[in-house]
Structures are given as C-alpha cells and as structure tokens.
C-alpha positions in Angstrom: 33.8 -5.4 20.3 30.8 -5.0 22.1 27.4 -4.9 20.9 25.1 -2.4 22.1 21.5 -4.0 23.1 20.0 -0.7 22.4 19.8 -1.7 18.4 18.7 -4.9 18.9 15.2 -6.4 19.7 14.9 -7.3 23.2 12.9 -10.2 23.2 14.1 -13.1 25.7 15.6 -14.9 22.5 18.2 -12.2 21.5 19.5 -11.3 24.9 20.0 -15.4 25.4 22.1 -15.1 22.0 23.9 -11.9 22.6 24.9 -13.6 26.5 26.3 -16.4 24.9 28.5 -14.5 22.9 29.3 -12.4 25.5 30.5 -15.9 27.6 32.1 -16.9 24.1 34.2 -13.9 24.1 35.2 -14.5 28.1 36.2 -17.6 27.8 38.3 -17.3 24.3 40.2 -14.4 26.3 40.1 -16.5 29.6 41.8 -19.3 27.5 44.5 -16.8 25.9 45.8 -15.9 29.4 45.8 -20.0 31.0 47.6 -20.4 28.1 50.1 -17.4 28.4 50.4 -18.2 32.1 51.1 -22.1 31.6 53.9 -21.3 29.1 55.5 -18.7 31.2 55.5 -21.4 34.6 57.0 -24.1 32.7 59.3 -22.1 30.4 61.3 -20.2 33.5 58.7 -17.3 33.9 61.2 -14.5 32.5 61.2 -12.4 29.4 63.9 -13.6 27.2 66.1 -11.6 24.3 66.6 -14.5 22.4 64.1 -14.9 19.6 64.1 -18.6 19.3 62.5 -18.5 22.5 59.5 -16.2 21.1 59.4 -18.4 18.8 58.6 -21.4 20.5 56.3 -19.4 22.8 54.0 -17.9 19.6 54.7 -21.8 18.0 52.7 -22.6 21.8 50.6 -19.7 21.6 49.4 -20.7 18.1 49.4 -24.2 18.6 47.0 -23.9 21.9 44.5 -20.9 21.1 44.4 -21.5 16.7 42.3 -24.0 17.3 40.0 -22.8 20.3 40.1 -19.9 18.4 38.2 -21.2 14.9 36.1 -23.4 17.5 35.0 -20.1 19.2 35.0 -18.6 15.5 32.4 -20.8 14.3 30.1 -20.9 17.3 29.9 -17.2 17.2 29.3 -17.1 13.1 26.2 -19.7 14.2 24.7 -17.4 17.1 25.1 -14.6 14.1 23.2 -17.1 11.2 20.6 -18.0 13.8 20.5 -13.7 15.1 20.0 -13.0 11.0 17.8 -15.7 10.6 15.4 -15.0 13.0 15.2 -10.7 11.7 14.9 -12.5 8.1 11.5 -14.5 9.8 10.8 -11.0 11.3 10.9 -9.3 8.1 9.3 -11.4 6.2 6.8 -10.9 8.4 6.5 -7.2 8.8 6.4 -7.6 4.6 3.4 -9.7 4.6 1.7 -8.1 6.7 2.5 -4.6 4.9 1.4 -6.2 1.8 -1.8 -7.2 3.2 -2.1 -3.6 4.7 -1.5 -2.3 0.9 -3.6 -5.2 -0.8 -6.7 -3.7 1.6 -5.3 0.5 1.2 -5.8 -0.4 -2.9 -9.5 -2.0 -2.2 -10.6 1.2 0.0 -8.9 3.5 -3.1 -10.6 1.2 -5.9 -14.3 1.9 -3.7 -13.3 5.9 -2.8 -12.7 6.4 -6.6 -15.8 4.1 -7.6 -18.0 6.1 -5.4 -16.2 9.7 -6.4 -17.1 8.7 -10.5 -20.5 7.4 -9.4 -21.2 10.7 -7.0 -20.1 13.2 -9.8 -22.2 11.2 -12.6 -25.0 12.1 -10.5 -24.2 15.6 -9.9 -23.6 16.2 -13.8 -27.0 14.0 -13.9 -28.9 16.7 -11.6 -27.0 19.1 -13.3 -28.1 18.8 -16.8 -32.1 17.7 -15.3 -32.1 20.9 -13.6 -31.1 22.9 -17.0 -34.2 21.5 -19.3 -36.5 23.7 -20.2 -39.3 22.8 -22.5 -41.8 25.6 -24.3 -45.2 23.7 -24.7 -48.8 24.4 -25.4 -50.0 26.8 -28.2 -49.1 30.5 -29.1 -51.0 32.1 -26.4 -51.3 29.2 -24.1 -47.9 28.2 -23.7 -45.8 27.2 -20.7 -42.6 26.7 -19.8 -41.4 23.0 -18.1 -38.0 22.8 -16.2 -36.2 20.2 -15.0 -37.3 17.0 -14.0 -41.0 18.2 -15.3 -39.7 17.6 -18.5 -39.8 13.8 -18.3 -43.3 13.9 -17.6 -43.9 15.8 -20.7 -41.5 13.5 -22.7 -43.4 10.4 -21.4 -46.6 11.4 -22.5 -45.5 12.4 -25.8 -43.5 8.9 -26.4 -46.6 7.4 -25.3 -49.2 9.1 -27.5 -46.6 9.3 -31.0 -45.5 5.6 -30.1 -49.0 4.6 -29.9 -50.3 6.7 -33.1 -47.5 4.6 -35.1 -48.0 1.3 -33.9 -52.0 1.8 -35.7 -50.7 2.9 -38.4 -47.5 0.4 -38.4 -48.6 -2.3 -36.9 -45.2 -3.3 -35.8 -44.0 -2.8 -32.2 -40.0 -2.2 -34.0 -41.0 0.2 -36.8 -43.5 2.1 -34.0 -40.3 2.2 -31.9 -38.4 3.1 -34.2 -40.7 6.1 -35.5 -41.7 7.3 -32.1 -37.9 7.7 -31.3 -37.0 9.8 -34.6 -40.2 11.8 -33.7 -38.8 12.6 -30.2 -35.1 13.5 -31.0 -37.0 16.1 -33.6 -39.1 17.4 -30.7 -36.7 17.0 -27.9 -33.1 17.6 -29.1 -32.7 20.9 -27.5 -33.9 19.9 -24.0 -31.8 16.9 -23.7 -28.7 18.3 -25.7 -25.8 19.7 -23.2 
C-alpha cells in the first residue's frame, strides 16, 4: 500500500514520517525474504511434497516473522497516531482562526445593521420633515410653512405659550403640561404621520 504524497501536507515533518513508513515496509519485506532464504538453505533448499515439512516451514516463518511484523505494526501505528495528532493540531488551529474570522464578520454585520437602521431612521425623519406643512396667519395674510421652517414656528409658539402659562400658573410643571396640550391641539396635523 503506497501513500499518495499529493494528498498529505508536504511539510518536512510529514515527509519524514512518510519516508520512515516506507522504510519500515522495506525492512519488513527484507526480513521476510531473508527468513525464507535461511530456511531454504538450512533444510535442503528444495520444495517438498510432504505436508509435515510445509507445516514446519509455516511454524518457522510464523515464529520468526510474527514478532517482527507485530513490532513493525506497532511502529506503523505510532507513526499514524503521530500524523493524526499533527493533523488534529492543524485542524484545531484552523478552527480557531475560522472562529475568530466569524466573530469579526459578526461584529461587522452588527455594525452594518446598526448603520442601515440609523440611516433608515434619518431618511424617515427627513421624509416626515419634508412632508410637514402649516398654514399660519389670519384670513388675508396666511402663509404656508413647509419642512424645517415649521420647527421655527412651533418653537416660537411653544416659547410664547409657556411664558403665558408660567405667568398664569406660577409652576414650571403645570406650565409645561399646559404648553404641551396647546401644542398638540395646534400641531397634531402637522406632526402626525
């Protein structure tokens, strides 16, 4: 089984682990071949038709190679655990970076939402102000106030009414309430929307 190095990170540590894994496989194959050659040279070197000889050969190969392959398997397992640990650390770092980016994005969206709401309120305010109109004066001398000029009129209106109410009532709270009531009576059509 060959590991495709294109699918794995090419950092020096990964390349070193892959190289060690390939060496481990090569050493295991060399040991297996050497054990087979040693058996063949020691016990007449030919193929036998006797099943007892084959059983002895299997016992010999199993006795020699099983501990070696078990040790090599343990080494391979440790290498893969090391590789997985490194990958987990990299994933954790990426996840942390991703979480930080999402937090920044969330803050940016929150600010954009606030700005959008703020500018919509300003737009609504400007729309309401531009729609304000008030006719002032008497029959022959009536003037139409529009937009922001209505504020100046109502400021003067409230200032005058408050002054009169304060002189009559002598109390700031009562004068304020009276002025507010007169303002609502006078300007409800202008400010209603």
